[in-house]
C-alpha positions as CSV (number, residue, x, y, z in Angstrom):
1,M,-0.2,12.9,13.9
2,A,3.4,12.2,15.1
3,A,5.4,14.8,13.0
4,Q,5.2,18.1,14.9
5,S,4.8,21.4,12.7
6,G,6.6,23.8,15.2
7,I,4.2,25.9,15.8
8,A,3.5,26.9,19.4
9,A,0.5,28.6,22.0
10,N,1.6,32.4,22.3
11,E,1.8,33.8,25.5
12,K,-1.6,35.3,25.8
13,L,-2.8,32.3,25.7
14,L,-0.8,30.4,28.1
15,S,-1.8,32.8,30.2
16,A,-5.4,31.9,29.4
17,L,-5.1,28.2,30.0
18,A,-3.2,28.7,33.2
19,K,-6.2,30.7,34.1
20,A,-9.2,28.1,32.9
21,K,-7.1,25.1,34.7
22,L,-8.7,26.9,38.3
23,G,-11.9,25.7,37.4
24,S,-14.2,28.8,36.5
25,I,-13.9,28.6,32.5
26,R,-16.0,25.8,30.8
27,L,-14.3,26.0,27.3
28,V,-11.4,27.2,25.6
29,Y,-12.0,28.4,21.8
30,M,-8.0,28.3,19.9
31,Q,-7.1,28.8,16.1
32,I,-3.6,29.2,14.6
33,E,-2.8,32.4,12.6
34,D,0.6,33.9,12.3
35,E,2.3,30.6,13.0
36,Q,0.7,30.5,16.3
37,I,-1.9,28.8,18.0
38,K,-4.1,32.0,19.1
39,L,-7.1,32.2,22.1
40,R,-10.0,33.1,20.1
41,K,-12.7,32.8,23.0
42,M,-13.1,31.5,26.8
43,I,-17.0,30.8,28.2
44,P,-17.4,30.3,32.1
45,V,-19.1,27.6,33.6
46,K,-22.9,28.2,34.3
47,D,-24.7,24.6,34.0
48,S,-23.6,21.1,33.7
49,W,-21.0,20.1,31.1
50,E,-23.9,18.0,29.6
51,D,-26.0,20.7,29.5
52,E,-23.5,23.4,28.0
53,F,-22.0,21.1,25.6
54,D,-24.1,21.3,22.6
55,R,-25.0,25.2,22.9
56,S,-21.2,26.3,24.0
57,I,-19.7,24.4,21.2
58,L,-21.3,23.8,18.3
59,P,-22.0,27.8,17.4
60,L,-18.2,28.0,17.2
61,L,-18.3,25.7,14.3
62,D,-17.1,26.9,11.0
63,S,-17.4,24.2,7.8
64,K,-14.5,25.4,6.1
65,T,-12.0,26.4,8.9
66,A,-10.1,24.2,11.6
67,S,-10.3,24.6,15.0
68,Y,-9.1,23.6,18.9
69,I,-11.9,23.7,21.6
70,L,-10.9,23.2,25.4
71,Y,-13.8,21.8,27.1
72,R,-14.1,21.6,30.8
73,L,-15.8,18.7,32.3
74,D,-17.3,17.9,36.5
75,S,-15.4,15.3,36.8
76,K,-11.8,15.7,38.7
77,N,-8.6,13.9,39.3
78,N,-5.3,14.6,41.3
79,L,-4.8,17.4,39.4
80,G,-7.9,18.9,39.2
81,Y,-10.8,19.2,36.1
82,E,-10.6,16.7,33.7
83,W,-11.1,18.5,30.4
84,I,-11.5,16.9,26.2
85,L,-9.1,18.6,23.4
86,L,-11.5,18.6,20.4
87,T,-9.6,18.8,17.4
88,W,-12.2,20.4,14.8
89,I,-10.9,19.9,10.9
90,P,-14.0,19.7,8.4
91,D,-13.7,17.7,5.6
92,E,-14.2,20.9,3.6
93,T,-10.9,22.6,4.8
94,Q,-8.1,23.0,2.7
95,V,-5.6,20.6,2.8
96,W,-2.8,22.2,4.3
97,Q,-4.6,23.3,7.0
98,K,-5.2,20.0,7.7
99,T,-2.2,19.0,7.8
100,L,-1.2,22.0,9.7
101,Y,-3.6,21.3,12.5
102,A,-3.4,18.0,12.8
103,S,0.6,18.0,13.3
104,T,0.2,20.9,16.1
105,R,-2.2,18.6,17.6
106,A,0.5,17.1,19.9
107,T,1.9,20.5,20.9
108,I,-1.4,21.2,22.6
109,R,-1.7,18.4,24.5
110,R,1.6,19.1,25.9
111,Q,1.5,22.9,26.3
112,F,-1.5,22.1,28.4
113,G,-1.1,19.3,30.0
114,D,-2.0,15.8,29.3
115,G,-2.6,14.9,32.8
116,Y,-5.4,17.2,32.5
117,L,-7.1,15.2,29.4
118,A,-9.9,12.8,30.0
119,D,-10.1,12.4,26.2
120,D,-8.7,14.0,22.8
121,L,-11.0,13.6,19.6
122,L,-10.5,14.4,15.9
123,C,-13.8,15.5,14.7
124,H,-14.5,16.0,10.6
125,D,-18.7,16.5,10.9
126,K,-20.8,18.1,13.7
127,E,-22.6,14.7,14.4
128,D,-18.5,13.6,15.8
129,I,-18.6,16.6,17.7
130,S,-22.1,17.1,19.5
131,L,-23.1,15.4,22.3
132,A,-24.5,12.6,21.0
133,G,-21.6,11.8,19.1
134,Y,-19.2,12.3,22.1
135,R,-21.4,9.9,24.0
136,K,-21.0,7.5,21.1
137,H,-17.8,7.7,21.6
138,L,-17.8,6.7,25.2
139,I,-19.6,3.4,24.7
140,S,-17.3,2.8,22.0
141,K,-14.2,2.9,24.3
142,E,-16.2,0.6,26.8
143,A,-17.0,-2.0,24.8
144,P,-14.7,-4.4,23.6
145,I,-12.4,-4.3,20.4
146,P,-14.0,-5.1,17.2
147,L,-12.4,-7.7,15.8
148,T,-10.9,-7.8,12.0
149,H,-12.3,-10.4,9.7
150,A,-9.1,-12.5,10.0
151,E,-9.7,-12.6,13.9
152,E,-13.2,-13.6,13.7
153,E,-12.0,-16.7,11.1
154,A,-9.5,-17.7,13.8
155,K,-12.8,-17.5,16.2
156,D,-14.8,-19.6,13.9
157,T,-11.8,-22.4,13.2
158,A,-11.6,-22.8,16.5
159,A,-15.3,-23.5,17.4
160,G,-15.1,-25.4,14.2
161,H,-12.3,-27.9,16.1
162,V,-14.2,-28.0,19.0
163,I,-17.4,-29.5,17.4
164,H,-15.3,-31.4,14.6
165,A,-12.3,-32.5,16.5
166,S,-10.7,-34.7,13.4
167,M,-11.1,-32.2,11.3
168,N,-7.4,-30.4,10.4
169,D,-9.0,-27.4,9.8
170,G,-6.2,-24.2,9.7
171,Y,-6.6,-20.3,9.5
172,S,-3.9,-17.5,8.2
173,S,-3.9,-14.5,10.1
174,M,-3.6,-10.8,9.1
175,G,-1.7,-9.8,11.4
176,G,-0.2,-6.7,12.4
177,V,-2.5,-3.7,13.9
178,A,-6.9,-3.3,13.3
179,F,-7.2,0.6,14.1
180,A,-10.9,1.4,13.8
181,L,-11.9,3.9,11.1
182,T,-13.9,7.2,11.7
183,S,-17.9,7.8,11.0
184,S,-17.2,10.1,8.3
185,S,-14.1,8.0,7.1
186,Q,-16.6,5.2,6.3
187,K,-18.9,7.7,4.4
188,S,-15.9,8.8,2.0
189,I,-15.3,5.3,1.3
190,E,-18.7,4.6,0.8
191,K,-18.6,7.8,-1.7
192,F,-15.1,6.0,-3.4
193,A,-16.8,2.4,-3.7
194,A,-19.7,4.4,-5.4
195,G,-17.8,5.7,-8.0
196,K,-18.9,9.6,-6.9
197,V,-14.9,10.4,-6.1
198,N,-11.8,9.2,-7.3
199,Y,-9.3,9.6,-4.6
200,L,-9.0,9.1,-0.9
201,Q,-6.1,10.2,1.5
202,F,-5.6,8.4,5.3
203,Q,-3.7,9.2,7.9
204,I,-3.5,7.6,11.2
205,D,-4.7,9.5,14.3
206,I,-2.0,8.0,17.0
207,P,-3.6,9.6,20.1
208,Q,-6.5,8.1,19.3
209,E,-5.6,5.0,18.0
210,C,-8.0,5.2,14.6
211,I,-7.9,5.6,11.0
212,F,-9.4,9.0,9.2
213,V,-9.7,10.1,5.7
214,A,-8.0,13.7,5.5
215,V,-8.3,14.4,1.7
216,S,-11.2,13.5,-0.5
217,K,-11.1,14.4,-4.6
218,K,-13.0,14.1,-7.9
219,D,-11.6,13.9,-10.8
220,L,-7.9,14.1,-9.4
221,K,-4.8,12.9,-11.5
222,P,-1.8,11.5,-10.8
223,E,0.3,14.3,-10.9
224,E,-1.8,16.1,-8.8
225,I,-1.7,13.5,-5.4
226,G,1.8,14.7,-4.2
227,A,0.7,18.2,-3.7
228,L,-1.7,16.6,-1.0
229,T,0.2,14.3,0.6
230,P,2.5,15.7,3.9
231,P,6.3,15.2,3.2
232,N,7.2,14.6,6.9
233,A,4.1,12.0,7.6
234,G,3.2,8.4,6.7
235,S,0.0,8.5,4.7
236,Y,-2.0,5.8,2.4
237,H,-3.6,6.9,-0.7
238,L,-6.9,4.8,-2.8
239,F,-6.5,5.8,-6.0
240,R,-8.7,5.2,-9.1
241,F,-6.9,5.4,-12.1
242,I,-9.7,6.4,-14.9
243,H,-8.7,6.5,-18.3
244,E,-9.0,4.8,-22.1
245,F,-6.8,2.5,-23.5
246,D,-7.2,0.6,-26.9
247,G,-11.1,2.5,-27.0
248,T,-11.9,0.9,-24.0
249,K,-12.8,2.9,-20.7
250,C,-10.8,1.2,-17.3
251,D,-10.6,2.6,-13.5
252,P,-8.4,0.3,-12.2
253,I,-8.0,1.1,-8.3
254,V,-4.2,1.5,-6.8
255,F,-3.4,1.2,-3.0
256,V,-0.4,3.9,-1.9
257,H,1.3,3.6,0.7
258,T,3.6,6.7,1.2
259,I,7.3,6.0,3.6
260,P,8.2,9.4,4.2
261,G,11.7,7.8,5.4
262,Y,13.7,9.3,8.6
263,Q,12.0,12.6,8.5
264,S,8.9,10.6,10.2
265,S,9.6,9.0,14.1
266,I,10.2,5.3,14.5
267,K,6.6,4.3,15.9
268,E,5.0,6.6,13.3
269,R,6.5,4.1,10.6
270,M,6.2,0.8,12.5
271,L,2.8,1.8,13.0
272,Y,1.4,2.8,9.5
273,S,3.5,-0.9,8.0
274,S,1.2,-2.9,10.8
275,C,-2.0,-1.2,9.7
276,K,-2.1,-1.1,6.4
277,G,-2.1,-4.7,6.0
278,N,-6.0,-5.1,7.8
279,L,-7.3,-1.4,6.1
280,I,-6.6,-3.0,2.7
281,D,-8.7,-6.1,3.8
282,C,-11.5,-4.1,5.5
283,L,-11.2,-2.4,2.0
284,S,-11.5,-5.4,0.2
285,R,-13.6,-7.2,2.5
286,Q,-16.2,-4.7,3.6
287,Y,-16.6,-2.3,1.0
288,G,-16.4,-4.5,-1.9
289,I,-13.2,-2.3,-3.3
290,D,-10.9,-4.2,-5.7
291,I,-7.6,-2.9,-5.7
292,Q,-5.6,-4.0,-8.6
293,I,-2.0,-2.9,-7.5
294,K,-0.4,-2.2,-3.7
295,L,2.7,0.2,-4.0
296,E,4.8,1.5,-1.5
297,I,6.6,4.2,-2.4
298,E,8.7,8.0,-0.7
299,D,8.2,10.4,-3.4
300,F,5.3,11.0,-5.8
301,R,7.3,12.3,-8.5
302,E,7.6,9.3,-10.6
303,F,3.3,8.4,-9.8
304,T,2.4,9.9,-13.0
305,T,0.1,9.1,-15.7
306,P,2.6,7.4,-18.0
307,F,4.2,4.9,-15.0
308,L,0.1,3.6,-14.3
309,M,-0.5,3.4,-17.8
310,D,3.3,0.8,-18.1
311,T,2.1,-0.7,-15.5
312,F,-1.4,-1.3,-15.9
313,H,-0.9,-2.2,-19.9
314,S,2.6,-3.2,-19.9
315,K,3.8,-4.3,-23.9
316,E,5.6,-6.8,-22.5
317,A,2.1,-8.3,-20.9
318,A,-0.2,-7.4,-23.8
319,A,2.4,-8.7,-26.7
320,P,0.4,-12.2,-28.1
321,L,2.6,-15.2,-26.9
322,S,3.9,-17.3,-29.5
323,F,4.4,-21.3,-29.3
324,S,5.8,-21.6,-32.7
325,R,8.2,-25.0,-33.0
326,P,11.5,-24.3,-31.9
327,K,14.3,-24.6,-33.8
328,G,16.2,-28.4,-33.9
329,P,19.2,-27.7,-35.9
330,A,21.1,-25.9,-33.6
331,G,22.1,-29.2,-31.7
332,V,22.8,-31.2,-34.7
333,L,24.8,-28.1,-35.9
334,L,26.7,-28.2,-32.5
335,C,27.1,-31.9,-33.0
336,A,28.2,-31.5,-36.4
337,H,31.2,-29.0,-35.4
338,L,32.4,-30.9,-32.9
339,H,32.8,-33.5,-35.1
340,F,34.8,-31.3,-37.7
341,S,37.0,-30.1,-34.4
342,L,38.3,-33.2,-33.7
343,S,40.4,-33.4,-36.7
344,F,42.3,-30.5,-35.3
345,M,42.5,-31.8,-31.9
346,P,46.2,-33.1,-30.4
347,T,45.7,-37.1,-30.0
348,L,46.3,-36.5,-26.2
349,T,43.3,-34.8,-25.9
350,L,41.7,-36.7,-28.5
351,I,42.5,-40.0,-25.9
352,L,41.1,-38.4,-23.3
353,L,37.8,-37.5,-24.9
354,T,37.2,-40.7,-26.5
355,R,35.5,-41.9,-23.3
356,V,33.3,-39.0,-23.1
357,L,31.9,-38.8,-26.8
358,T,31.2,-42.3,-26.8
359,Y,28.2,-41.1,-24.6
360,P,25.5,-39.2,-26.2
361,L,25.4,-35.4,-26.1
362,I,22.3,-33.7,-24.7
363,L,22.1,-30.2,-27.0
364,G,18.8,-28.6,-26.8
365,N,16.1,-30.1,-27.2
366,D,18.0,-33.2,-29.6
367,F,20.2,-36.3,-28.6
368,C,23.0,-37.3,-31.0
369,D,25.5,-40.0,-31.0
370,F,29.2,-39.7,-31.9
371,D,31.2,-42.7,-33.5
372,Y,34.4,-41.8,-32.6
373,P,36.6,-44.8,-34.3
374,N,34.5,-43.9,-37.5
375,N,34.6,-40.6,-37.0
376,N,30.6,-40.7,-38.2
377,I,27.7,-38.8,-36.5
378,L,25.3,-41.2,-35.8
379,E,21.1,-40.7,-35.7
380,L,19.1,-38.3,-33.3
381,H,17.4,-40.1,-30.8
382,N,14.2,-39.3,-32.0
383,E,14.6,-41.7,-34.5
384,V,14.9,-39.2,-37.4
385,S,18.2,-39.2,-39.6
386,V,20.6,-36.5,-40.1
387,V,19.9,-35.9,-43.5
388,A,15.9,-36.3,-43.1
389,Y,16.0,-34.1,-40.0
390,L,18.1,-31.3,-42.4
391,E,16.0,-31.8,-45.2
392,A,13.0,-30.9,-43.4
393,E,14.2,-28.1,-41.7
394,G,15.2,-26.5,-45.7
395,V,19.1,-26.2,-45.6
396,D,20.6,-25.4,-48.6
397,S,21.6,-27.9,-51.2
398,T,25.4,-28.1,-50.7
399,C,24.4,-29.1,-46.9
400,L,22.1,-31.2,-48.2
401,E,24.2,-33.3,-50.5
402,G,27.3,-33.4,-47.8
403,A,25.0,-34.8,-45.5
404,Q,23.8,-37.6,-47.5
405,K,27.7,-38.6,-47.3
406,N,27.9,-38.0,-43.7
407,D,30.3,-34.7,-44.4
408,L,28.5,-31.3,-43.0
409,S,31.4,-29.1,-43.3
410,G,29.3,-27.4,-46.2
411,C,26.7,-26.5,-43.5
412,A,27.0,-23.0,-41.6
413,I,27.6,-23.2,-38.1
414,I,25.5,-21.4,-35.3
């Protein structure tokens, strides 16, 4: 995480880290307590780093408590022995602890020294933090970066151009940045797709360039998400809104990108914006998750049940559309209004309007002509007389009798 907590190593730990760099220490085990990073245990070197890996690390892990482990390799660089920083944040850890350890991670790197670190891993289950898991990590580092769905399409399209040179095939790219999902995150997404949980919170591990699930919840309400969201860092949220509407059970899915504004760094905001499209594409195509609505918000206080009900079942969208015939008299009566106004206009104005009013006036869906010399409304252009039109519209008898005499003064003006 780019946003830091402000928590730092105490003096005892700093002394232990300096001693560890001399080469006789294999492992340094640390935890956060009383707003300090404290030393819990140090293990000296006995065998090779591979032989000691599982037997030194695995007994220290608690399924509900986060921790940091610095593990010394046998390889060296120009500063001395190389180390691995392992950040252990199990899925069962409380949300505040997950956020705290993730945001303090950069401080550990800085105080120990980035130059000593050969690797920096964020681990959520014991499979990731074991020797076998670390070897898989090393293999994946050497392997080519996996192509996104859009990049695979582009590759296939390019091949198609070579084989079928006459075809003008195109493709659309998702663009942006495609960070891989951690293995534990993939399991969490599969649970969401199967309906076992209704909420996932994703965060970006910037140093490792990957995306992980920080929070997974079952039966969570919209109003409860804000308390789980880090206030000073970006995050993605996948939420299944389970509810009833008109006696029918509904469970649409919402994807939310939270933007903390200027509380996070520019780099972090850019990464969250760039990674969003490819993450949504991955969730949809690889896991079959149908996302109905995508939102970008700064504050979850407005992300409530009424808001989502209105979003998915707005009254305007639910109201049946009426296709009744549009009323026509407005055009006719406006023509009548113009006709009877002419007798009150100054002579000069009437002369200027003579040329205009001898042409059809387009009013609504109806056309009407003025025969100015006779001061007379002629026919509607749809070949229905004014009288017949008014009669069909059911106007009162005074208006209809006047219309038969070419006098619309008794008709209401709209």
